[in-house]
PyMOL Python script that loads the backbone (N, CA, C, O; Angstrom):
from pymol import cmd

cmd.read_pdbstr("""\
ATOM      1  N   MET A   1      17.262  62.011 -39.459  1.00  0.00           N
ATOM      2  CA  MET A   1      17.136  62.403 -40.849  1.00  0.00           C
ATOM      3  C   MET A   1      18.490  62.933 -41.331  1.00  0.00           C
ATOM      4  O   MET A   1      19.061  63.816 -40.690  1.00  0.00           O
ATOM      5  N   PRO A   2      19.019  62.410 -42.451  1.00  0.00           N
ATOM      6  CA  PRO A   2      20.295  62.907 -42.979  1.00  0.00           C
ATOM      7  C   PRO A   2      20.217  64.390 -43.307  1.00  0.00           C
ATOM      8  O   PRO A   2      19.144  64.913 -43.610  1.00  0.00           O
ATOM      9  N   ASN A   3      21.357  65.060 -43.244  1.00  0.00           N
ATOM     10  CA  ASN A   3      21.399  66.507 -43.477  1.00  0.00           C
ATOM     11  C   ASN A   3      20.841  66.896 -44.839  1.00  0.00           C
ATOM     12  O   ASN A   3      20.181  67.926 -44.970  1.00  0.00           O
ATOM     13  N   GLN A   4      21.105  66.071 -45.857  1.00  0.00           N
ATOM     14  CA  GLN A   4      20.630  66.399 -47.200  1.00  0.00           C
ATOM     15  C   GLN A   4      19.104  66.461 -47.220  1.00  0.00           C
ATOM     16  O   GLN A   4      18.535  67.386 -47.799  1.00  0.00           O
ATOM     17  N   ASN A   5      18.438  65.497 -46.599  1.00  0.00           N
ATOM     18  CA  ASN A   5      16.976  65.518 -46.564  1.00  0.00           C
ATOM     19  C   ASN A   5      16.453  66.661 -45.719  1.00  0.00           C
ATOM     20  O   ASN A   5      15.439  67.271 -46.056  1.00  0.00           O
ATOM     21  N   LYS A   6      17.136  66.956 -44.625  1.00  0.00           N
ATOM     22  CA  LYS A   6      16.711  68.058 -43.762  1.00  0.00           C
ATOM     23  C   LYS A   6      16.744  69.368 -44.550  1.00  0.00           C
ATOM     24  O   LYS A   6      15.816  70.173 -44.463  1.00  0.00           O
ATOM     25  N   GLY A   7      17.799  69.575 -45.309  1.00  0.00           N
ATOM     26  CA  GLY A   7      17.921  70.784 -46.125  1.00  0.00           C
ATOM     27  C   GLY A   7      16.836  70.868 -47.178  1.00  0.00           C
ATOM     28  O   GLY A   7      16.330  71.951 -47.472  1.00  0.00           O
ATOM     29  N   LYS A   8      16.477  69.728 -47.745  1.00  0.00           N
ATOM     30  CA  LYS A   8      15.428  69.687 -48.769  1.00  0.00           C
ATOM     31  C   LYS A   8      14.109  70.201 -48.196  1.00  0.00           C
ATOM     32  O   LYS A   8      13.419  70.998 -48.830  1.00  0.00           O
ATOM     33  N   TYR A   9      13.768  69.744 -47.004  1.00  0.00           N
ATOM     34  CA  TYR A   9      12.509  70.177 -46.394  1.00  0.00           C
ATOM     35  C   TYR A   9      12.562  71.640 -45.961  1.00  0.00           C
ATOM     36  O   TYR A   9      11.556  72.345 -46.039  1.00  0.00           O
ATOM     37  N   GLU A  10      13.718  72.097 -45.510  1.00  0.00           N
ATOM     38  CA  GLU A  10      13.865  73.499 -45.124  1.00  0.00           C
ATOM     39  C   GLU A  10      13.705  74.413 -46.335  1.00  0.00           C
ATOM     40  O   GLU A  10      13.030  75.439 -46.258  1.00  0.00           O
ATOM     41  N   ILE A  11      14.326  74.037 -47.450  1.00  0.00           N
ATOM     42  CA  ILE A  11      14.232  74.846 -48.672  1.00  0.00           C
ATOM     43  C   ILE A  11      12.782  74.880 -49.162  1.00  0.00           C
ATOM     44  O   ILE A  11      12.268  75.940 -49.522  1.00  0.00           O
ATOM     45  N   ALA A  12      12.130  73.721 -49.174  1.00  0.00           N
ATOM     46  CA  ALA A  12      10.733  73.672 -49.615  1.00  0.00           C
ATOM     47  C   ALA A  12       9.867  74.562 -48.738  1.00  0.00           C
ATOM     48  O   ALA A  12       9.011  75.288 -49.243  1.00  0.00           O
ATOM     49  N   ASN A  13      10.081  74.510 -47.447  1.00  0.00           N
ATOM     50  CA  ASN A  13       9.299  75.331 -46.521  1.00  0.00           C
ATOM     51  C   ASN A  13       9.527  76.822 -46.787  1.00  0.00           C
ATOM     52  O   ASN A  13       8.579  77.608 -46.797  1.00  0.00           O
ATOM     53  N   GLU A  14      10.794  77.206 -47.002  1.00  0.00           N
ATOM     54  CA  GLU A  14      11.107  78.615 -47.285  1.00  0.00           C
ATOM     55  C   GLU A  14      10.453  79.097 -48.575  1.00  0.00           C
ATOM     56  O   GLU A  14      10.067  80.261 -48.689  1.00  0.00           O
ATOM     57  N   LEU A  15      10.331  78.189 -49.550  1.00  0.00           N
ATOM     58  CA  LEU A  15       9.741  78.553 -50.840  1.00  0.00           C
ATOM     59  C   LEU A  15       8.219  78.399 -50.843  1.00  0.00           C
ATOM     60  O   LEU A  15       7.560  78.706 -51.836  1.00  0.00           O
ATOM     61  N   GLY A  16       7.671  77.923 -49.729  1.00  0.00           N
ATOM     62  CA  GLY A  16       6.223  77.734 -49.647  1.00  0.00           C
ATOM     63  C   GLY A  16       5.729  76.542 -50.444  1.00  0.00           C
ATOM     64  O   GLY A  16       4.576  76.517 -50.875  1.00  0.00           O
ATOM     65  N   ILE A  17       6.595  75.550 -50.643  1.00  0.00           N
ATOM     66  CA  ILE A  17       6.233  74.360 -51.414  1.00  0.00           C
ATOM     67  C   ILE A  17       5.822  73.258 -50.435  1.00  0.00           C
ATOM     68  O   ILE A  17       6.568  72.950 -49.506  1.00  0.00           O
ATOM     69  N   PRO A  18       4.645  72.663 -50.636  1.00  0.00           N
ATOM     70  CA  PRO A  18       4.153  71.646 -49.703  1.00  0.00           C
ATOM     71  C   PRO A  18       4.834  70.299 -49.894  1.00  0.00           C
ATOM     72  O   PRO A  18       4.271  69.411 -50.534  1.00  0.00           O
ATOM     73  N   LEU A  19       6.022  70.133 -49.357  1.00  0.00           N
ATOM     74  CA  LEU A  19       6.776  68.890 -49.474  1.00  0.00           C
ATOM     75  C   LEU A  19       6.567  68.069 -48.207  1.00  0.00           C
ATOM     76  O   LEU A  19       6.805  68.547 -47.098  1.00  0.00           O
ATOM     77  N   ASN A  20       6.122  66.837 -48.383  1.00  0.00           N
ATOM     78  CA  ASN A  20       5.861  65.947 -47.260  1.00  0.00           C
ATOM     79  C   ASN A  20       6.890  64.828 -47.206  1.00  0.00           C
ATOM     80  O   ASN A  20       7.514  64.498 -48.215  1.00  0.00           O
ATOM     81  N   LYS A  21       7.061  64.258 -46.043  1.00  0.00           N
ATOM     82  CA  LYS A  21       7.900  63.067 -45.924  1.00  0.00           C
ATOM     83  C   LYS A  21       7.118  61.926 -46.546  1.00  0.00           C
ATOM     84  O   LYS A  21       5.948  61.717 -46.226  1.00  0.00           O
ATOM     85  N   GLY A  22       7.761  61.194 -47.429  1.00  0.00           N
ATOM     86  CA  GLY A  22       7.066  60.115 -48.125  1.00  0.00           C
ATOM     87  C   GLY A  22       6.713  60.535 -49.539  1.00  0.00           C
ATOM     88  O   GLY A  22       7.522  61.153 -50.231  1.00  0.00           O
ATOM     89  N   TYR A  23       5.516  60.201 -49.964  1.00  0.00           N
ATOM     90  CA  TYR A  23       5.062  60.426 -51.339  1.00  0.00           C
ATOM     91  C   TYR A  23       4.820  61.908 -51.617  1.00  0.00           C
ATOM     92  O   TYR A  23       4.137  62.592 -50.854  1.00  0.00           O
ATOM     93  N   ASN A  24       5.398  62.399 -52.735  1.00  0.00           N
ATOM     94  CA  ASN A  24       5.213  63.791 -53.139  1.00  0.00           C
ATOM     95  C   ASN A  24       4.883  63.901 -54.623  1.00  0.00           C
ATOM     96  O   ASN A  24       5.271  64.862 -55.287  1.00  0.00           O
ATOM     97  N   GLY A  25       4.163  62.906 -55.131  1.00  0.00           N
ATOM     98  CA  GLY A  25       3.802  62.905 -56.545  1.00  0.00           C
ATOM     99  C   GLY A  25       2.845  64.015 -56.944  1.00  0.00           C
ATOM    100  O   GLY A  25       2.577  64.218 -58.128  1.00  0.00           O
ATOM    101  N   ASN A  26       2.337  64.726 -55.962  1.00  0.00           N
ATOM    102  CA  ASN A  26       1.378  65.796 -56.243  1.00  0.00           C
ATOM    103  C   ASN A  26       2.035  67.155 -56.460  1.00  0.00           C
ATOM    104  O   ASN A  26       1.342  68.103 -56.828  1.00  0.00           O
ATOM    105  N   ILE A  27       3.354  67.289 -56.244  1.00  0.00           N
ATOM    106  CA  ILE A  27       3.985  68.593 -56.485  1.00  0.00           C
ATOM    107  C   ILE A  27       4.329  68.723 -57.966  1.00  0.00           C
ATOM    108  O   ILE A  27       4.536  67.726 -58.658  1.00  0.00           O
ATOM    109  N   THR A  28       4.385  69.943 -58.432  1.00  0.00           N
ATOM    110  CA  THR A  28       4.658  70.176 -59.852  1.00  0.00           C
ATOM    111  C   THR A  28       6.148  70.006 -60.149  1.00  0.00           C
ATOM    112  O   THR A  28       6.987  70.060 -59.250  1.00  0.00           O
ATOM    113  N   ALA A  29       6.451  69.802 -61.411  1.00  0.00           N
ATOM    114  CA  ALA A  29       7.845  69.702 -61.832  1.00  0.00           C
ATOM    115  C   ALA A  29       8.587  70.997 -61.531  1.00  0.00           C
ATOM    116  O   ALA A  29       9.766  70.981 -61.179  1.00  0.00           O
ATOM    117  N   SER A  30       7.890  72.108 -61.671  1.00  0.00           N
ATOM    118  CA  SER A  30       8.495  73.407 -61.378  1.00  0.00           C
ATOM    119  C   SER A  30       8.919  73.496 -59.913  1.00  0.00           C
ATOM    120  O   SER A  30      10.022  73.948 -59.605  1.00  0.00           O
ATOM    121  N   HIS A  31       8.034  73.061 -59.012  1.00  0.00           N
ATOM    122  CA  HIS A  31       8.368  73.083 -57.589  1.00  0.00           C
ATOM    123  C   HIS A  31       9.521  72.137 -57.288  1.00  0.00           C
ATOM    124  O   HIS A  31      10.426  72.485 -56.529  1.00  0.00           O
ATOM    125  N   ALA A  32       9.498  70.947 -57.874  1.00  0.00           N
ATOM    126  CA  ALA A  32      10.579  69.986 -57.645  1.00  0.00           C
ATOM    127  C   ALA A  32      11.910  70.561 -58.119  1.00  0.00           C
ATOM    128  O   ALA A  32      12.938  70.375 -57.467  1.00  0.00           O
ATOM    129  N   GLY A  33      11.890  71.257 -59.251  1.00  0.00           N
ATOM    130  CA  GLY A  33      13.116  71.863 -59.776  1.00  0.00           C
ATOM    131  C   GLY A  33      13.647  72.967 -58.886  1.00  0.00           C
ATOM    132  O   GLY A  33      14.860  73.134 -58.759  1.00  0.00           O
ATOM    133  N   LYS A  34      12.755  73.719 -58.268  1.00  0.00           N
ATOM    134  CA  LYS A  34      13.197  74.782 -57.362  1.00  0.00           C
ATOM    135  C   LYS A  34      13.887  74.198 -56.143  1.00  0.00           C
ATOM    136  O   LYS A  34      14.890  74.736 -55.674  1.00  0.00           O
ATOM    137  N   ILE A  35      13.354  73.101 -55.630  1.00  0.00           N
ATOM    138  CA  ILE A  35      13.965  72.457 -54.456  1.00  0.00           C
ATOM    139  C   ILE A  35      15.304  71.849 -54.844  1.00  0.00           C
ATOM    140  O   ILE A  35      16.318  72.105 -54.195  1.00  0.00           O
ATOM    141  N   GLY A  36      15.307  71.046 -55.900  1.00  0.00           N
ATOM    142  CA  GLY A  36      16.532  70.370 -56.343  1.00  0.00           C
ATOM    143  C   GLY A  36      17.597  71.342 -56.812  1.00  0.00           C
ATOM    144  O   GLY A  36      18.786  71.120 -56.584  1.00  0.00           O
ATOM    145  N   GLY A  37      17.181  72.418 -57.465  1.00  0.00           N
ATOM    146  CA  GLY A  37      18.139  73.405 -57.954  1.00  0.00           C
ATOM    147  C   GLY A  37      18.885  74.091 -56.829  1.00  0.00           C
ATOM    148  O   GLY A  37      20.090  74.328 -56.921  1.00  0.00           O
ATOM    149  N   ALA A  38      18.173  74.403 -55.779  1.00  0.00           N
ATOM    150  CA  ALA A  38      18.814  75.056 -54.627  1.00  0.00           C
ATOM    151  C   ALA A  38      19.820  74.127 -53.969  1.00  0.00           C
ATOM    152  O   ALA A  38      20.901  74.560 -53.571  1.00  0.00           O
ATOM    153  N   ILE A  39      19.471  72.857 -53.853  1.00  0.00           N
ATOM    154  CA  ILE A  39      20.385  71.889 -53.231  1.00  0.00           C
ATOM    155  C   ILE A  39      21.555  71.616 -54.162  1.00  0.00           C
ATOM    156  O   ILE A  39      22.710  71.663 -53.740  1.00  0.00           O
ATOM    157  N   GLY A  40      21.263  71.330 -55.425  1.00  0.00           N
ATOM    158  CA  GLY A  40      22.308  71.008 -56.392  1.00  0.00           C
ATOM    159  C   GLY A  40      23.273  72.153 -56.609  1.00  0.00           C
ATOM    160  O   GLY A  40      24.477  71.935 -56.742  1.00  0.00           O
ATOM    161  N   GLY A  41      22.758  73.374 -56.646  1.00  0.00           N
ATOM    162  CA  GLY A  41      23.622  74.532 -56.851  1.00  0.00           C
ATOM    163  C   GLY A  41      24.655  74.675 -55.747  1.00  0.00           C
ATOM    164  O   GLY A  41      25.818  74.976 -56.014  1.00  0.00           O
ATOM    165  N   ASN A  42      24.237  74.463 -54.521  1.00  0.00           N
ATOM    166  CA  ASN A  42      25.177  74.547 -53.399  1.00  0.00           C
ATOM    167  C   ASN A  42      26.186  73.409 -53.432  1.00  0.00           C
ATOM    168  O   ASN A  42      27.351  73.599 -53.081  1.00  0.00           O
ATOM    169  N   MET A  43      25.747  72.230 -53.851  1.00  0.00           N
ATOM    170  CA  MET A  43      26.665  71.094 -53.930  1.00  0.00           C
ATOM    171  C   MET A  43      27.743  71.355 -54.989  1.00  0.00           C
ATOM    172  O   MET A  43      28.919  71.067 -54.769  1.00  0.00           O
ATOM    173  N   VAL A  44      27.337  71.896 -56.127  1.00  0.00           N
ATOM    174  CA  VAL A  44      28.294  72.188 -57.202  1.00  0.00           C
ATOM    175  C   VAL A  44      29.289  73.251 -56.751  1.00  0.00           C
ATOM    176  O   VAL A  44      30.488  73.124 -57.002  1.00  0.00           O
ATOM    177  N   LYS A  45      28.803  74.290 -56.092  1.00  0.00           N
ATOM    178  CA  LYS A  45      29.708  75.334 -55.592  1.00  0.00           C
ATOM    179  C   LYS A  45      30.755  74.743 -54.648  1.00  0.00           C
ATOM    180  O   LYS A  45      31.930  75.104 -54.714  1.00  0.00           O
ATOM    181  N   GLU A  46      30.329  73.840 -53.777  1.00  0.00           N
ATOM    182  CA  GLU A  46      31.257  73.223 -52.833  1.00  0.00           C
ATOM    183  C   GLU A  46      32.259  72.326 -53.559  1.00  0.00           C
ATOM    184  O   GLU A  46      33.437  72.309 -53.201  1.00  0.00           O
ATOM    185  N   MET A  47      31.814  71.582 -54.568  1.00  0.00           N
ATOM    186  CA  MET A  47      32.740  70.723 -55.328  1.00  0.00           C
ATOM    187  C   MET A  47      33.769  71.562 -56.077  1.00  0.00           C
ATOM    188  O   MET A  47      34.943  71.195 -56.123  1.00  0.00           O
ATOM    189  N   VAL A  48      33.354  72.674 -56.658  1.00  0.00           N
ATOM    190  CA  VAL A  48      34.289  73.560 -57.355  1.00  0.00           C
ATOM    191  C   VAL A  48      35.300  74.127 -56.374  1.00  0.00           C
ATOM    192  O   VAL A  48      36.492  74.183 -56.675  1.00  0.00           O
ATOM    193  N   ARG A  49      34.838  74.547 -55.203  1.00  0.00           N
ATOM    194  CA  ARG A  49      35.742  75.086 -54.187  1.00  0.00           C
ATOM    195  C   ARG A  49      36.779  74.039 -53.786  1.00  0.00           C
ATOM    196  O   ARG A  49      37.963  74.353 -53.661  1.00  0.00           O
ATOM    197  N   MET A  50      36.338  72.803 -53.585  1.00  0.00           N
ATOM    198  CA  MET A  50      37.258  71.726 -53.187  1.00  0.00           C
ATOM    199  C   MET A  50      38.272  71.439 -54.294  1.00  0.00           C
ATOM    200  O   MET A  50      39.453  71.234 -54.015  1.00  0.00           O
ATOM    201  N   ALA A  51      37.816  71.422 -55.551  1.00  0.00           N
ATOM    202  CA  ALA A  51      38.725  71.163 -56.673  1.00  0.00           C
ATOM    203  C   ALA A  51      39.752  72.274 -56.813  1.00  0.00           C
ATOM    204  O   ALA A  51      40.928  72.007 -57.062  1.00  0.00           O
ATOM    205  N   GLU A  52      39.319  73.508 -56.655  1.00  0.00           N
ATOM    206  CA  GLU A  52      40.255  74.635 -56.729  1.00  0.00           C
ATOM    207  C   GLU A  52      41.295  74.557 -55.618  1.00  0.00           C
ATOM    208  O   GLU A  52      42.470  74.854 -55.834  1.00  0.00           O
ATOM    209  N   GLN A  53      40.859  74.160 -54.443  1.00  0.00           N
ATOM    210  CA  GLN A  53      41.777  74.022 -53.318  1.00  0.00           C
ATOM    211  C   GLN A  53      42.791  72.914 -53.583  1.00  0.00           C
ATOM    212  O   GLN A  53      43.974  73.075 -53.283  1.00  0.00           O
ATOM    213  N   GLN A  54      42.340  71.787 -54.146  1.00  0.00           N
ATOM    214  CA  GLN A  54      43.258  70.700 -54.457  1.00  0.00           C
ATOM    215  C   GLN A  54      44.269  71.118 -55.515  1.00  0.00           C
ATOM    216  O   GLN A  54      45.449  70.781 -55.418  1.00  0.00           O
ATOM    217  N   LEU A  55      43.811  71.850 -56.524  1.00  0.00           N
ATOM    218  CA  LEU A  55      44.726  72.312 -57.565  1.00  0.00           C
ATOM    219  C   LEU A  55      45.769  73.273 -56.980  1.00  0.00           C
ATOM    220  O   LEU A  55      46.949  73.201 -57.325  1.00  0.00           O
ATOM    221  N   ALA A  56      45.334  74.152 -56.114  1.00  0.00           N
ATOM    222  CA  ALA A  56      46.261  75.095 -55.482  1.00  0.00           C
ATOM    223  C   ALA A  56      47.284  74.368 -54.614  1.00  0.00           C
ATOM    224  O   ALA A  56      48.458  74.739 -54.591  1.00  0.00           O
ATOM    225  N   ASN A  57      46.845  73.344 -53.908  1.00  0.00           N
ATOM    226  CA  ASN A  57      47.745  72.580 -53.051  1.00  0.00           C
ATOM    227  C   ASN A  57      48.749  71.768 -53.863  1.00  0.00           C
ATOM    228  O   ASN A  57      49.875  71.561 -53.411  1.00  0.00           O
ATOM    229  N   ASN A  58      48.370  71.309 -55.038  1.00  0.00           N
ATOM    230  CA  ASN A  58      49.256  70.490 -55.880  1.00  0.00           C
ATOM    231  C   ASN A  58      50.297  71.330 -56.607  1.00  0.00           C
ATOM    232  O   ASN A  58      51.281  70.775 -57.096  1.00  0.00           O
ATOM    233  N   LYS A  59      50.127  72.619 -56.695  1.00  0.00           N
ATOM    234  CA  LYS A  59      51.081  73.490 -57.378  1.00  0.00           C
ATOM    235  C   LYS A  59      52.343  73.687 -56.551  1.00  0.00           C
ATOM    236  O   LYS A  59      53.390  74.030 -57.100  1.00  0.00           O
ATOM    237  N   HIS A  60      52.265  73.480 -55.269  1.00  0.00           N
ATOM    238  CA  HIS A  60      53.407  73.751 -54.379  1.00  0.00           C
ATOM    239  C   HIS A  60      54.317  72.596 -54.293  1.00  0.00           C
ATOM    240  O   HIS A  60      55.326  72.655 -53.590  1.00  0.00           O
TER     241      HIS A  60
END
""", "prot")
cmd.dss("prot")
cmd.show_as("cartoon", "prot")
cmd.util.cbc("prot")
cmd.orient("prot")
């Protein structure tokens, strides 16, 4: 299982959201947003960190 999917299931489990492998059409939009928001937020933070590092490296 790719790391991204593994993290998705871990986050859902921590939040008490019943996320299954395969079809999950039964979860609410609110629950889906909580899972996706946690993953997306970390991805954005990492992209910002990488961009800041590249900008700092290009100044020299």
